[in-house]
HTML snippet that shows the backbone in 3Dmol.js (N, CA, C, O; Angstrom):
<script src="https://3Dmol.org/build/3Dmol-min.js"></script>
<div id="view" style="width:600px;height:400px;position:relative"></div>
<script>
const pdb = `
ATOM      1  N   UNK A   1     170.564 101.601  26.337  1.00  0.00           N
ATOM      2  CA  UNK A   1     170.386 102.887  25.697  1.00  0.00           C
ATOM      3  C   UNK A   1     170.173 103.936  26.774  1.00  0.00           C
ATOM      4  O   UNK A   1     169.451 103.697  27.743  1.00  0.00           O
ATOM      5  N   UNK A   2     170.788 105.079  26.614  1.00  0.00           N
ATOM      6  CA  UNK A   2     170.623 106.173  27.561  1.00  0.00           C
ATOM      7  C   UNK A   2     169.225 106.761  27.408  1.00  0.00           C
ATOM      8  O   UNK A   2     168.884 107.273  26.342  1.00  0.00           O
ATOM      9  N   UNK A   3     168.418 106.694  28.453  1.00  0.00           N
ATOM     10  CA  UNK A   3     167.032 107.139  28.419  1.00  0.00           C
ATOM     11  C   UNK A   3     166.895 108.607  28.027  1.00  0.00           C
ATOM     12  O   UNK A   3     165.907 108.983  27.395  1.00  0.00           O
ATOM     13  N   UNK A   4     167.864 109.438  28.387  1.00  0.00           N
ATOM     14  CA  UNK A   4     167.765 110.866  28.095  1.00  0.00           C
ATOM     15  C   UNK A   4     167.920 111.165  26.610  1.00  0.00           C
ATOM     16  O   UNK A   4     167.512 112.233  26.153  1.00  0.00           O
ATOM     17  N   UNK A   5     168.498 110.249  25.856  1.00  0.00           N
ATOM     18  CA  UNK A   5     168.738 110.486  24.441  1.00  0.00           C
ATOM     19  C   UNK A   5     167.639 109.926  23.549  1.00  0.00           C
ATOM     20  O   UNK A   5     167.690 110.111  22.333  1.00  0.00           O
ATOM     21  N   UNK A   6     166.652 109.251  24.116  1.00  0.00           N
ATOM     22  CA  UNK A   6     165.580 108.668  23.320  1.00  0.00           C
ATOM     23  C   UNK A   6     164.575 109.756  22.955  1.00  0.00           C
ATOM     24  O   UNK A   6     164.098 110.494  23.817  1.00  0.00           O
ATOM     25  N   UNK A   7     164.266 109.841  21.676  1.00  0.00           N
ATOM     26  CA  UNK A   7     163.272 110.802  21.208  1.00  0.00           C
ATOM     27  C   UNK A   7     161.884 110.176  21.303  1.00  0.00           C
ATOM     28  O   UNK A   7     161.765 108.959  21.445  1.00  0.00           O
ATOM     29  N   UNK A   8     160.837 110.990  21.225  1.00  0.00           N
ATOM     30  CA  UNK A   8     159.493 110.412  21.237  1.00  0.00           C
ATOM     31  C   UNK A   8     159.286 109.402  20.097  1.00  0.00           C
ATOM     32  O   UNK A   8     158.669 108.356  20.298  1.00  0.00           O
ATOM     33  N   UNK A   9     159.799 109.715  18.915  1.00  0.00           N
ATOM     34  CA  UNK A   9     159.674 108.787  17.786  1.00  0.00           C
ATOM     35  C   UNK A   9     160.459 107.510  18.008  1.00  0.00           C
ATOM     36  O   UNK A   9     159.998 106.424  17.658  1.00  0.00           O
ATOM     37  N   UNK A  10     161.628 107.633  18.580  1.00  0.00           N
ATOM     38  CA  UNK A  10     162.434 106.449  18.889  1.00  0.00           C
ATOM     39  C   UNK A  10     161.779 105.585  19.944  1.00  0.00           C
ATOM     40  O   UNK A  10     161.810 104.357  19.864  1.00  0.00           O
ATOM     41  N   UNK A  11     161.184 106.232  20.934  1.00  0.00           N
ATOM     42  CA  UNK A  11     160.500 105.489  21.983  1.00  0.00           C
ATOM     43  C   UNK A  11     159.263 104.788  21.411  1.00  0.00           C
ATOM     44  O   UNK A  11     158.969 103.646  21.767  1.00  0.00           O
ATOM     45  N   UNK A  12     158.545 105.478  20.525  1.00  0.00           N
ATOM     46  CA  UNK A  12     157.400 104.854  19.862  1.00  0.00           C
ATOM     47  C   UNK A  12     157.846 103.602  19.119  1.00  0.00           C
ATOM     48  O   UNK A  12     157.197 102.559  19.200  1.00  0.00           O
ATOM     49  N   UNK A  13     158.944 103.709  18.402  1.00  0.00           N
ATOM     50  CA  UNK A  13     159.457 102.564  17.646  1.00  0.00           C
ATOM     51  C   UNK A  13     159.805 101.401  18.576  1.00  0.00           C
ATOM     52  O   UNK A  13     159.501 100.249  18.270  1.00  0.00           O
ATOM     53  N   UNK A  14     160.436 101.699  19.699  1.00  0.00           N
ATOM     54  CA  UNK A  14     160.769 100.648  20.674  1.00  0.00           C
ATOM     55  C   UNK A  14     159.511  99.951  21.167  1.00  0.00           C
ATOM     56  O   UNK A  14     159.464  98.724  21.252  1.00  0.00           O
ATOM     57  N   UNK A  15     158.489 100.742  21.491  1.00  0.00           N
ATOM     58  CA  UNK A  15     157.239 100.180  22.016  1.00  0.00           C
ATOM     59  C   UNK A  15     156.544  99.320  20.957  1.00  0.00           C
ATOM     60  O   UNK A  15     156.015  98.254  21.274  1.00  0.00           O
ATOM     61  N   UNK A  16     156.543  99.777  19.705  1.00  0.00           N
ATOM     62  CA  UNK A  16     155.888  99.025  18.632  1.00  0.00           C
ATOM     63  C   UNK A  16     156.611  97.706  18.399  1.00  0.00           C
ATOM     64  O   UNK A  16     155.963  96.672  18.234  1.00  0.00           O
ATOM     65  N   UNK A  17     157.925  97.722  18.381  1.00  0.00           N
ATOM     66  CA  UNK A  17     158.679  96.478  18.197  1.00  0.00           C
ATOM     67  C   UNK A  17     158.350  95.493  19.307  1.00  0.00           C
ATOM     68  O   UNK A  17     158.114  94.314  19.044  1.00  0.00           O
ATOM     69  N   UNK A  18     158.334  95.971  20.547  1.00  0.00           N
ATOM     70  CA  UNK A  18     158.018  95.097  21.672  1.00  0.00           C
ATOM     71  C   UNK A  18     156.597  94.539  21.555  1.00  0.00           C
ATOM     72  O   UNK A  18     156.372  93.350  21.784  1.00  0.00           O
ATOM     73  N   UNK A  19     155.648  95.395  21.201  1.00  0.00           N
ATOM     74  CA  UNK A  19     154.257  94.965  21.099  1.00  0.00           C
ATOM     75  C   UNK A  19     154.066  93.994  19.939  1.00  0.00           C
ATOM     76  O   UNK A  19     153.261  93.069  20.047  1.00  0.00           O
ATOM     77  N   UNK A  20     154.789  94.182  18.829  1.00  0.00           N
ATOM     78  CA  UNK A  20     154.699  93.239  17.719  1.00  0.00           C
ATOM     79  C   UNK A  20     155.214  91.866  18.137  1.00  0.00           C
ATOM     80  O   UNK A  20     154.648  90.843  17.750  1.00  0.00           O
ATOM     81  N   UNK A  21     156.272  91.842  18.915  1.00  0.00           N
ATOM     82  CA  UNK A  21     156.782  90.561  19.423  1.00  0.00           C
ATOM     83  C   UNK A  21     155.740  89.881  20.299  1.00  0.00           C
ATOM     84  O   UNK A  21     155.514  88.676  20.182  1.00  0.00           O
ATOM     85  N   UNK A  22     155.104  90.656  21.179  1.00  0.00           N
ATOM     86  CA  UNK A  22     154.085  90.094  22.067  1.00  0.00           C
ATOM     87  C   UNK A  22     152.903  89.550  21.267  1.00  0.00           C
ATOM     88  O   UNK A  22     152.387  88.475  21.571  1.00  0.00           O
ATOM     89  N   UNK A  23     152.476  90.288  20.251  1.00  0.00           N
ATOM     90  CA  UNK A  23     151.362  89.858  19.410  1.00  0.00           C
ATOM     91  C   UNK A  23     151.734  88.572  18.673  1.00  0.00           C
ATOM     92  O   UNK A  23     150.930  87.643  18.595  1.00  0.00           O
ATOM     93  N   UNK A  24     152.935  88.520  18.143  1.00  0.00           N
ATOM     94  CA  UNK A  24     153.375  87.326  17.425  1.00  0.00           C
ATOM     95  C   UNK A  24     153.459  86.124  18.360  1.00  0.00           C
ATOM     96  O   UNK A  24     153.094  85.010  17.986  1.00  0.00           O
ATOM     97  N   UNK A  25     153.935  86.355  19.555  1.00  0.00           N
ATOM     98  CA  UNK A  25     154.057  85.271  20.539  1.00  0.00           C
ATOM     99  C   UNK A  25     152.686  84.720  20.914  1.00  0.00           C
ATOM    100  O   UNK A  25     152.516  83.509  21.058  1.00  0.00           O
ATOM    101  N   UNK A  26     151.712  85.606  21.071  1.00  0.00           N
ATOM    102  CA  UNK A  26     150.358  85.185  21.444  1.00  0.00           C
ATOM    103  C   UNK A  26     149.527  84.772  20.243  1.00  0.00           C
ATOM    104  O   UNK A  26     148.443  84.209  20.391  1.00  0.00           O
ATOM    105  N   UNK A  27     150.040  85.054  19.053  1.00  0.00           N
ATOM    106  CA  UNK A  27     149.303  84.792  17.801  1.00  0.00           C
ATOM    107  C   UNK A  27     147.933  85.460  17.838  1.00  0.00           C
ATOM    108  O   UNK A  27     146.910  84.859  17.510  1.00  0.00           O
ATOM    109  N   UNK A  28     147.953  86.701  18.242  1.00  0.00           N
ATOM    110  CA  UNK A  28     146.740  87.484  18.429  1.00  0.00           C
ATOM    111  C   UNK A  28     146.707  88.601  17.388  1.00  0.00           C
ATOM    112  O   UNK A  28     147.247  89.684  17.611  1.00  0.00           O
ATOM    113  N   UNK A  29     146.073  88.331  16.259  1.00  0.00           N
ATOM    114  CA  UNK A  29     146.077  89.331  15.187  1.00  0.00           C
ATOM    115  C   UNK A  29     145.309  90.591  15.572  1.00  0.00           C
ATOM    116  O   UNK A  29     145.613  91.669  15.062  1.00  0.00           O
ATOM    117  N   UNK A  30     144.324  90.481  16.456  1.00  0.00           N
ATOM    118  CA  UNK A  30     143.612  91.689  16.910  1.00  0.00           C
ATOM    119  C   UNK A  30     144.555  92.612  17.665  1.00  0.00           C
ATOM    120  O   UNK A  30     144.342  93.824  17.712  1.00  0.00           O
ATOM    121  N   UNK A  31     145.595  92.041  18.252  1.00  0.00           N
ATOM    122  CA  UNK A  31     146.584  92.844  18.962  1.00  0.00           C
ATOM    123  C   UNK A  31     147.347  93.775  18.044  1.00  0.00           C
ATOM    124  O   UNK A  31     147.858  94.805  18.485  1.00  0.00           O
ATOM    125  N   UNK A  32     147.429  93.418  16.754  1.00  0.00           N
ATOM    126  CA  UNK A  32     148.102  94.297  15.793  1.00  0.00           C
ATOM    127  C   UNK A  32     147.385  95.631  15.688  1.00  0.00           C
ATOM    128  O   UNK A  32     148.009  96.658  15.423  1.00  0.00           O
ATOM    129  N   UNK A  33     146.094  95.617  15.892  1.00  0.00           N
ATOM    130  CA  UNK A  33     145.312  96.842  15.783  1.00  0.00           C
ATOM    131  C   UNK A  33     145.375  97.640  17.080  1.00  0.00           C
ATOM    132  O   UNK A  33     145.558  98.857  17.060  1.00  0.00           O
ATOM    133  N   UNK A  34     145.224  96.959  18.194  1.00  0.00           N
ATOM    134  CA  UNK A  34     145.166  97.671  19.472  1.00  0.00           C
ATOM    135  C   UNK A  34     146.515  98.169  19.962  1.00  0.00           C
ATOM    136  O   UNK A  34     146.578  99.032  20.838  1.00  0.00           O
ATOM    137  N   UNK A  35     147.599  97.631  19.403  1.00  0.00           N
ATOM    138  CA  UNK A  35     148.921  98.018  19.914  1.00  0.00           C
ATOM    139  C   UNK A  35     149.274  99.473  19.599  1.00  0.00           C
ATOM    140  O   UNK A  35     150.052 100.089  20.327  1.00  0.00           O
ATOM    141  N   UNK A  36     148.719 100.020  18.538  1.00  0.00           N
ATOM    142  CA  UNK A  36     149.084 101.384  18.141  1.00  0.00           C
ATOM    143  C   UNK A  36     148.627 102.423  19.162  1.00  0.00           C
ATOM    144  O   UNK A  36     149.445 103.218  19.624  1.00  0.00           O
ATOM    145  N   UNK A  37     147.342 102.438  19.528  1.00  0.00           N
ATOM    146  CA  UNK A  37     146.935 103.407  20.558  1.00  0.00           C
ATOM    147  C   UNK A  37     147.659 103.179  21.894  1.00  0.00           C
ATOM    148  O   UNK A  37     148.002 104.138  22.585  1.00  0.00           O
ATOM    149  N   UNK A  38     147.886 101.930  22.246  1.00  0.00           N
ATOM    150  CA  UNK A  38     148.601 101.627  23.493  1.00  0.00           C
ATOM    151  C   UNK A  38     150.002 102.228  23.467  1.00  0.00           C
ATOM    152  O   UNK A  38     150.445 102.837  24.441  1.00  0.00           O
ATOM    153  N   UNK A  39     150.687 102.052  22.355  1.00  0.00           N
ATOM    154  CA  UNK A  39     152.047 102.579  22.228  1.00  0.00           C
ATOM    155  C   UNK A  39     152.061 104.100  22.294  1.00  0.00           C
ATOM    156  O   UNK A  39     152.943 104.689  22.918  1.00  0.00           O
ATOM    157  N   UNK A  40     151.091 104.734  21.655  1.00  0.00           N
ATOM    158  CA  UNK A  40     151.024 106.200  21.684  1.00  0.00           C
ATOM    159  C   UNK A  40     150.767 106.690  23.107  1.00  0.00           C
ATOM    160  O   UNK A  40     151.358 107.680  23.536  1.00  0.00           O
ATOM    161  N   UNK A  41     149.898 106.009  23.834  1.00  0.00           N
ATOM    162  CA  UNK A  41     149.653 106.386  25.241  1.00  0.00           C
ATOM    163  C   UNK A  41     150.945 106.283  26.056  1.00  0.00           C
ATOM    164  O   UNK A  41     151.220 107.135  26.901  1.00  0.00           O
ATOM    165  N   UNK A  42     151.726 105.248  25.803  1.00  0.00           N
ATOM    166  CA  UNK A  42     152.987 105.073  26.526  1.00  0.00           C
ATOM    167  C   UNK A  42     153.970 106.191  26.187  1.00  0.00           C
ATOM    168  O   UNK A  42     154.687 106.678  27.061  1.00  0.00           O
ATOM    169  N   UNK A  43     154.002 106.593  24.929  1.00  0.00           N
ATOM    170  CA  UNK A  43     154.880 107.705  24.530  1.00  0.00           C
ATOM    171  C   UNK A  43     154.454 108.984  25.251  1.00  0.00           C
ATOM    172  O   UNK A  43     155.295 109.721  25.764  1.00  0.00           O
ATOM    173  N   UNK A  44     153.151 109.244  25.286  1.00  0.00           N
ATOM    174  CA  UNK A  44     152.670 110.462  25.946  1.00  0.00           C
ATOM    175  C   UNK A  44     152.907 110.426  27.448  1.00  0.00           C
ATOM    176  O   UNK A  44     153.107 111.470  28.068  1.00  0.00           O
ATOM    177  N   UNK A  45     152.887 109.247  28.034  1.00  0.00           N
ATOM    178  CA  UNK A  45     153.183 109.137  29.467  1.00  0.00           C
ATOM    179  C   UNK A  45     154.647 109.480  29.733  1.00  0.00           C
ATOM    180  O   UNK A  45     154.974 110.103  30.743  1.00  0.00           O
ATOM    181  N   UNK A  46     155.522 109.068  28.818  1.00  0.00           N
ATOM    182  CA  UNK A  46     156.951 109.322  28.978  1.00  0.00           C
ATOM    183  C   UNK A  46     157.323 110.754  28.571  1.00  0.00           C
ATOM    184  O   UNK A  46     158.231 111.355  29.145  1.00  0.00           O
ATOM    185  N   UNK A  47     156.615 111.287  27.583  1.00  0.00           N
ATOM    186  CA  UNK A  47     156.876 112.634  27.058  1.00  0.00           C
ATOM    187  C   UNK A  47     155.567 113.441  27.115  1.00  0.00           C
ATOM    188  O   UNK A  47     154.941 113.660  26.078  1.00  0.00           O
ATOM    189  N   UNK A  48     155.150 113.881  28.290  1.00  0.00           N
ATOM    190  CA  UNK A  48     153.832 114.534  28.422  1.00  0.00           C
ATOM    191  C   UNK A  48     153.733 115.932  27.803  1.00  0.00           C
ATOM    192  O   UNK A  48     152.624 116.410  27.561  1.00  0.00           O
ATOM    193  N   UNK A  49     154.836 116.585  27.547  1.00  0.00           N
ATOM    194  CA  UNK A  49     154.795 117.966  27.061  1.00  0.00           C
ATOM    195  C   UNK A  49     155.181 118.094  25.593  1.00  0.00           C
ATOM    196  O   UNK A  49     155.935 118.997  25.228  1.00  0.00           O
ATOM    197  N   UNK A  50     154.681 117.213  24.760  1.00  0.00           N
ATOM    198  CA  UNK A  50     154.999 117.283  23.336  1.00  0.00           C
ATOM    199  C   UNK A  50     154.308 118.477  22.683  1.00  0.00           C
ATOM    200  O   UNK A  50     153.170 118.813  23.010  1.00  0.00           O
ATOM    201  N   UNK A  51     155.007 119.094  21.773  1.00  0.00           N
ATOM    202  CA  UNK A  51     154.430 120.210  21.027  1.00  0.00           C
ATOM    203  C   UNK A  51     153.426 119.669  20.008  1.00  0.00           C
ATOM    204  O   UNK A  51     153.427 118.476  19.707  1.00  0.00           O
ATOM    205  N   UNK A  52     152.579 120.540  19.483  1.00  0.00           N
ATOM    206  CA  UNK A  52     151.649 120.101  18.437  1.00  0.00           C
ATOM    207  C   UNK A  52     152.375 119.505  17.221  1.00  0.00           C
ATOM    208  O   UNK A  52     151.879 118.573  16.588  1.00  0.00           O
ATOM    209  N   UNK A  53     153.548 120.053  16.908  1.00  0.00           N
ATOM    210  CA  UNK A  53     154.318 119.527  15.780  1.00  0.00           C
ATOM    211  C   UNK A  53     154.822 118.116  16.061  1.00  0.00           C
ATOM    212  O   UNK A  53     154.805 117.260  15.176  1.00  0.00           O
ATOM    213  N   UNK A  54     155.271 117.874  17.288  1.00  0.00           N
ATOM    214  CA  UNK A  54     155.742 116.542  17.667  1.00  0.00           C
ATOM    215  C   UNK A  54     154.594 115.542  17.668  1.00  0.00           C
ATOM    216  O   UNK A  54     154.768 114.392  17.267  1.00  0.00           O
ATOM    217  N   UNK A  55     153.423 115.976  18.118  1.00  0.00           N
ATOM    218  CA  UNK A  55     152.247 115.105  18.102  1.00  0.00           C
ATOM    219  C   UNK A  55     151.869 114.753  16.665  1.00  0.00           C
ATOM    220  O   UNK A  55     151.540 113.606  16.363  1.00  0.00           O
ATOM    221  N   UNK A  56     151.919 115.751  15.786  1.00  0.00           N
ATOM    222  CA  UNK A  56     151.610 115.509  14.369  1.00  0.00           C
ATOM    223  C   UNK A  56     152.629 114.556  13.756  1.00  0.00           C
ATOM    224  O   UNK A  56     152.271 113.693  12.954  1.00  0.00           O
ATOM    225  N   UNK A  57     153.883 114.708  14.126  1.00  0.00           N
ATOM    226  CA  UNK A  57     154.932 113.820  13.635  1.00  0.00           C
ATOM    227  C   UNK A  57     154.690 112.386  14.103  1.00  0.00           C
ATOM    228  O   UNK A  57     154.847 111.444  13.327  1.00  0.00           O
ATOM    229  N   UNK A  58     154.308 112.220  15.367  1.00  0.00           N
ATOM    230  CA  UNK A  58     154.005 110.875  15.875  1.00  0.00           C
ATOM    231  C   UNK A  58     152.841 110.257  15.112  1.00  0.00           C
ATOM    232  O   UNK A  58     152.865 109.073  14.775  1.00  0.00           O
ATOM    233  N   UNK A  59     151.832 111.060  14.845  1.00  0.00           N
ATOM    234  CA  UNK A  59     150.675 110.542  14.099  1.00  0.00           C
ATOM    235  C   UNK A  59     151.092 110.094  12.704  1.00  0.00           C
ATOM    236  O   UNK A  59     150.684 109.029  12.240  1.00  0.00           O
ATOM    237  N   UNK A  60     151.903 110.905  12.040  1.00  0.00           N
ATOM    238  CA  UNK A  60     152.403 110.527  10.715  1.00  0.00           C
ATOM    239  C   UNK A  60     153.260 109.279  10.769  1.00  0.00           C
ATOM    240  O   UNK A  60     153.208 108.438   9.871  1.00  0.00           O
ATOM    241  N   UNK A  61     154.049 109.162  11.827  1.00  0.00           N
ATOM    242  CA  UNK A  61     154.885 107.981  12.034  1.00  0.00           C
ATOM    243  C   UNK A  61     154.011 106.734  12.151  1.00  0.00           C
ATOM    244  O   UNK A  61     154.295 105.713  11.525  1.00  0.00           O
ATOM    245  N   UNK A  62     152.952 106.816  12.950  1.00  0.00           N
ATOM    246  CA  UNK A  62     152.038 105.678  13.123  1.00  0.00           C
ATOM    247  C   UNK A  62     151.386 105.322  11.791  1.00  0.00           C
ATOM    248  O   UNK A  62     151.325 104.149  11.421  1.00  0.00           O
ATOM    249  N   UNK A  63     150.903 106.322  11.075  1.00  0.00           N
ATOM    250  CA  UNK A  63     150.252 106.071   9.790  1.00  0.00           C
ATOM    251  C   UNK A  63     151.210 105.385   8.817  1.00  0.00           C
ATOM    252  O   UNK A  63     150.823 104.443   8.126  1.00  0.00           O
ATOM    253  N   UNK A  64     152.446 105.850   8.763  1.00  0.00           N
ATOM    254  CA  UNK A  64     153.436 105.242   7.874  1.00  0.00           C
ATOM    255  C   UNK A  64     153.763 103.817   8.264  1.00  0.00           C
ATOM    256  O   UNK A  64     153.893 102.948   7.403  1.00  0.00           O
ATOM    257  N   UNK A  65     153.896 103.571   9.557  1.00  0.00           N
ATOM    258  CA  UNK A  65     154.210 102.217  10.009  1.00  0.00           C
ATOM    259  C   UNK A  65     153.052 101.256   9.744  1.00  0.00           C
ATOM    260  O   UNK A  65     153.271 100.087   9.425  1.00  0.00           O
ATOM    261  N   UNK A  66     151.832 101.746   9.875  1.00  0.00           N
ATOM    262  CA  UNK A  66     150.676 100.890   9.587  1.00  0.00           C
ATOM    263  C   UNK A  66     150.641 100.542   8.104  1.00  0.00           C
ATOM    264  O   UNK A  66     150.345  99.403   7.742  1.00  0.00           O
ATOM    265  N   UNK A  67     150.939 101.506   7.250  1.00  0.00           N
ATOM    266  CA  UNK A  67     150.981 101.225   5.807  1.00  0.00           C
ATOM    267  C   UNK A  67     152.023 100.157   5.490  1.00  0.00           C
ATOM    268  O   UNK A  67     151.767  99.241   4.708  1.00  0.00           O
ATOM    269  N   UNK A  68     153.195 100.281   6.102  1.00  0.00           N
ATOM    270  CA  UNK A  68     154.241  99.274   5.876  1.00  0.00           C
ATOM    271  C   UNK A  68     153.819  97.907   6.402  1.00  0.00           C
ATOM    272  O   UNK A  68     154.060  96.890   5.753  1.00  0.00           O
ATOM    273  N   UNK A  69     153.194  97.880   7.565  1.00  0.00           N
ATOM    274  CA  UNK A  69     152.721  96.620   8.127  1.00  0.00           C
ATOM    275  C   UNK A  69     151.696  95.970   7.197  1.00  0.00           C
ATOM    276  O   UNK A  69     151.726  94.757   6.987  1.00  0.00           O
ATOM    277  N   UNK A  70     150.798  96.772   6.646  1.00  0.00           N
ATOM    278  CA  UNK A  70     149.795  96.239   5.720  1.00  0.00           C
ATOM    279  C   UNK A  70     150.448  95.653   4.472  1.00  0.00           C
ATOM    280  O   UNK A  70     150.007  94.621   3.966  1.00  0.00           O
ATOM    281  N   UNK A  71     151.473  96.293   3.984  1.00  0.00           N
ATOM    282  CA  UNK A  71     152.176  95.769   2.809  1.00  0.00           C
ATOM    283  C   UNK A  71     152.866  94.449   3.139  1.00  0.00           C
ATOM    284  O   UNK A  71     152.825  93.513   2.341  1.00  0.00           O
ATOM    285  N   UNK A  72     153.505  94.368   4.319  1.00  0.00           N
ATOM    286  CA  UNK A  72     154.214  93.148   4.706  1.00  0.00           C
ATOM    287  C   UNK A  72     153.271  91.981   4.980  1.00  0.00           C
ATOM    288  O   UNK A  72     153.564  90.838   4.628  1.00  0.00           O
ATOM    289  N   UNK A  73     152.137  92.278   5.610  1.00  0.00           N
ATOM    290  CA  UNK A  73     151.235  91.211   6.051  1.00  0.00           C
ATOM    291  C   UNK A  73     150.050  91.001   5.118  1.00  0.00           C
ATOM    292  O   UNK A  73     149.251  90.086   5.315  1.00  0.00           O
ATOM    293  N   UNK A  74     149.941  91.847   4.110  1.00  0.00           N
ATOM    294  CA  UNK A  74     148.822  91.802   3.164  1.00  0.00           C
ATOM    295  C   UNK A  74     147.474  91.982   3.848  1.00  0.00           C
ATOM    296  O   UNK A  74     146.464  91.428   3.413  1.00  0.00           O
ATOM    297  N   UNK A  75     147.470  92.755   4.911  1.00  0.00           N
ATOM    298  CA  UNK A  75     146.223  93.106   5.584  1.00  0.00           C
ATOM    299  C   UNK A  75     145.665  94.368   4.928  1.00  0.00           C
ATOM    300  O   UNK A  75     146.399  95.167   4.347  1.00  0.00           O
ATOM    301  N   UNK A  76     144.371  94.520   5.036  1.00  0.00           N
ATOM    302  CA  UNK A  76     143.724  95.709   4.498  1.00  0.00           C
ATOM    303  C   UNK A  76     143.977  96.889   5.421  1.00  0.00           C
ATOM    304  O   UNK A  76     143.835  96.764   6.637  1.00  0.00           O
ATOM    305  N   UNK A  77     144.348  98.029   4.862  1.00  0.00           N
ATOM    306  CA  UNK A  77     144.523  99.221   5.700  1.00  0.00           C
ATOM    307  C   UNK A  77     143.236  99.615   6.429  1.00  0.00           C
ATOM    308  O   UNK A  77     143.281 100.275   7.467  1.00  0.00           O
ATOM    309  N   UNK A  78     142.096  99.206   5.879  1.00  0.00           N
ATOM    310  CA  UNK A  78     140.814  99.544   6.497  1.00  0.00           C
ATOM    311  C   UNK A  78     140.648  98.868   7.859  1.00  0.00           C
ATOM    312  O   UNK A  78     139.898  99.358   8.704  1.00  0.00           O
ATOM    313  N   UNK A  79     141.334  97.756   8.077  1.00  0.00           N
ATOM    314  CA  UNK A  79     141.282  97.093   9.379  1.00  0.00           C
ATOM    315  C   UNK A  79     141.836  97.991  10.486  1.00  0.00           C
ATOM    316  O   UNK A  79     141.479  97.838  11.655  1.00  0.00           O
ATOM    317  N   UNK A  80     142.703  98.921  10.113  1.00  0.00           N
ATOM    318  CA  UNK A  80     143.383  99.762  11.084  1.00  0.00           C
ATOM    319  C   UNK A  80     142.715 101.126  11.280  1.00  0.00           C
ATOM    320  O   UNK A  80     143.217 101.962  12.032  1.00  0.00           O
ATOM    321  N   UNK A  81     141.591 101.347  10.609  1.00  0.00           N
ATOM    322  CA  UNK A  81     140.886 102.617  10.747  1.00  0.00           C
ATOM    323  C   UNK A  81     140.541 102.938  12.201  1.00  0.00           C
ATOM    324  O   UNK A  81     140.769 104.066  12.637  1.00  0.00           O
ATOM    325  N   UNK A  82     139.999 101.982  12.970  1.00  0.00           N
ATOM    326  CA  UNK A  82     139.715 102.307  14.383  1.00  0.00           C
ATOM    327  C   UNK A  82     140.972 102.692  15.165  1.00  0.00           C
ATOM    328  O   UNK A  82     140.930 103.585  16.010  1.00  0.00           O
ATOM    329  N   UNK A  83     142.082 102.023  14.885  1.00  0.00           N
ATOM    330  CA  UNK A  83     143.336 102.343  15.577  1.00  0.00           C
ATOM    331  C   UNK A  83     143.797 103.751  15.212  1.00  0.00           C
ATOM    332  O   UNK A  83     144.215 104.515  16.082  1.00  0.00           O
ATOM    333  N   UNK A  84     143.723 104.092  13.929  1.00  0.00           N
ATOM    334  CA  UNK A  84     144.137 105.428  13.500  1.00  0.00           C
ATOM    335  C   UNK A  84     143.235 106.512  14.091  1.00  0.00           C
ATOM    336  O   UNK A  84     143.709 107.585  14.464  1.00  0.00           O
ATOM    337  N   UNK A  85     141.947 106.230  14.174  1.00  0.00           N
ATOM    338  CA  UNK A  85     141.025 107.198  14.772  1.00  0.00           C
ATOM    339  C   UNK A  85     141.341 107.371  16.260  1.00  0.00           C
ATOM    340  O   UNK A  85     141.307 108.486  16.782  1.00  0.00           O
ATOM    341  N   UNK A  86     141.642 106.285  16.923  1.00  0.00           N
ATOM    342  CA  UNK A  86     141.987 106.350  18.343  1.00  0.00           C
ATOM    343  C   UNK A  86     143.280 107.128  18.549  1.00  0.00           C
ATOM    344  O   UNK A  86     143.372 107.958  19.453  1.00  0.00           O
ATOM    345  N   UNK A  87     144.269 106.864  17.717  1.00  0.00           N
ATOM    346  CA  UNK A  87     145.545 107.589  17.806  1.00  0.00           C
ATOM    347  C   UNK A  87     145.305 109.090  17.583  1.00  0.00           C
ATOM    348  O   UNK A  87     145.881 109.923  18.283  1.00  0.00           O
ATOM    349  N   UNK A  88     144.471 109.423  16.624  1.00  0.00           N
ATOM    350  CA  UNK A  88     144.175 110.838  16.360  1.00  0.00           C
ATOM    351  C   UNK A  88     143.520 111.486  17.569  1.00  0.00           C
ATOM    352  O   UNK A  88     143.850 112.618  17.921  1.00  0.00           O
ATOM    353  N   UNK A  89     142.592 110.777  18.212  1.00  0.00           N
ATOM    354  CA  UNK A  89     141.946 111.323  19.411  1.00  0.00           C
ATOM    355  C   UNK A  89     142.956 111.502  20.542  1.00  0.00           C
ATOM    356  O   UNK A  89     142.970 112.531  21.217  1.00  0.00           O
ATOM    357  N   UNK A  90     143.793 110.498  20.740  1.00  0.00           N
ATOM    358  CA  UNK A  90     144.786 110.545  21.817  1.00  0.00           C
ATOM    359  C   UNK A  90     145.749 111.714  21.606  1.00  0.00           C
ATOM    360  O   UNK A  90     146.035 112.464  22.539  1.00  0.00           O
ATOM    361  N   UNK A  91     146.235 111.862  20.410  1.00  0.00           N
ATOM    362  CA  UNK A  91     147.213 112.907  20.130  1.00  0.00           C
ATOM    363  C   UNK A  91     146.574 114.290  20.025  1.00  0.00           C
ATOM    364  O   UNK A  91     147.256 115.306  20.150  1.00  0.00           O
ATOM    365  N   UNK A  92     145.278 114.321  19.797  1.00  0.00           N
ATOM    366  CA  UNK A  92     144.584 115.600  19.731  1.00  0.00           C
ATOM    367  C   UNK A  92     144.260 116.164  21.080  1.00  0.00           C
ATOM    368  O   UNK A  92     144.017 117.363  21.221  1.00  0.00           O
ATOM    369  N   UNK A  93     144.254 115.292  22.095  1.00  0.00           N
ATOM    370  CA  UNK A  93     143.938 115.749  23.449  1.00  0.00           C
ATOM    371  C   UNK A  93     145.221 116.025  24.201  1.00  0.00           C
ATOM    372  O   UNK A  93     146.277 115.483  23.875  1.00  0.00           O
ATOM    373  N   UNK A  94     145.124 116.858  25.193  1.00  0.00           N
ATOM    374  CA  UNK A  94     146.312 117.207  25.997  1.00  0.00           C
ATOM    375  C   UNK A  94     146.098 116.763  27.406  1.00  0.00           C
ATOM    376  O   UNK A  94     146.970 116.956  28.253  1.00  0.00           O
TER     377      UNK A  94
END
`;
const viewer = $3Dmol.createViewer("view");
viewer.addModel(pdb, "pdb");
viewer.setStyle({}, {cartoon: {color: "spectrum"}});
viewer.zoomTo();
viewer.render();
</script>
């Protein structure tokens, strides 16, 4: 994939897919929670000058993906509250 054409949301998706594979390989369910803030940090490292709108979009993207993950795995969304709070802090800071 051409690196210049990857959007922040697309890069987030790539990182989440990779991290889900790693979590599944290690059978580390706690990794499902910690992978979200890690992925967001990686996106911000690659795209340091995101606008407030792009940051809000990334946060919404994470929230939506966590909801889908909870539906697929039958996990409680409350398990992901610390991850969502961390993502909000990360995206709120510049």
